[in-house]
N, C-alpha and C positions, 0 to 999 in steps of 0.2 A: 813638567809632570811626567813621572816615569810610568812604565807599563806595570799595573798592579800584579799581573801574572808573574813577572820576573821578581817583583818585590816579595810576593807570596812565597816563591821558591827560596829566595835568599833568607827570608825569615824562618822558613821551615828547616833549612839546613842549620841555621843557628840554634833553633829549638832542639833539634836532634843531637847536636854536639853538646848541648848543656842540659839534656833531658833530666838528669838526676836532680838538678837544682829546682826543677818544676814539680817532679813527682815524689822526690825523696828516695833515699837509699832502699827503704823497705819495699816500695812498689816498683822500683826500677826493673827488677827481674821478672815481674809479671805483666807490666804494662809497657807496650812498645808503640811509638808513633809509626803509623803505616802510610800516612799521606795527608795532604790537605788540598781541598778544592773548593773554591768559592766560599771561603770562610768556615768550612766544616772540616775540623781535624778528626781524622779517624785513628783510633788507637786499637791495637789488638791485645787480646789476652789469650793465654794458651788453652784455657778451658772455661766454658760459661759458668761453671760452678764457682769461679772466683769473683763473679760480679758483686755478690753481697759484701765481699771484703773491700772491693775497689770503689763501689758507688759512693760511699760517704766522703771520699777524698776528691771526687771529680770537680765539685764546685771550687774547692781550694786550688786545685791545679789550674782550673780555668781562670780564676782570679789572678794567679801569678803570671799566667801567659798574657792576659790582657794588660796587666801592669807593665810587662816588659815590651810588648809589641803593639799595644793600642787596641781599641775596640774592634777595628775592622779586620784584623788578621784572623782571629779565631772567634767566630760568632757562636759556634756550637761544637760540642765534642760528641762523637759517636764512638761507641765501643763495640767491637765485633770479636767474636770468638774465632780463632783461626790460626794461632801460632802453632805451626806444626813442629813438634819436637819428637824426636825418636827416643824410645826407651831402650836402655841397654839391657839386654837379657843376660841373666846369670847362667853360667855353665853348671849343669847338674852332674858333671862328671867327676 
């Protein structure tokens, strides 16, 4: 029997490497895996205003993850706003 903590990390690495296959091409640019701990997968979005666009897809993403990794790896998904992206300012000159 292996240490689940190490298994969780190995699965998380595999999840992040194949993230597009779980969330789809359209959501990949908005939804980013931020970590997993005790079966809770945390995803970040750049702005909380995107929640209404992303929420309908969370159950499908969760189902795909459970199908690939089993029930114990990802028991819950939490979404947090916090992707820090910098805006590029235009020169007015």
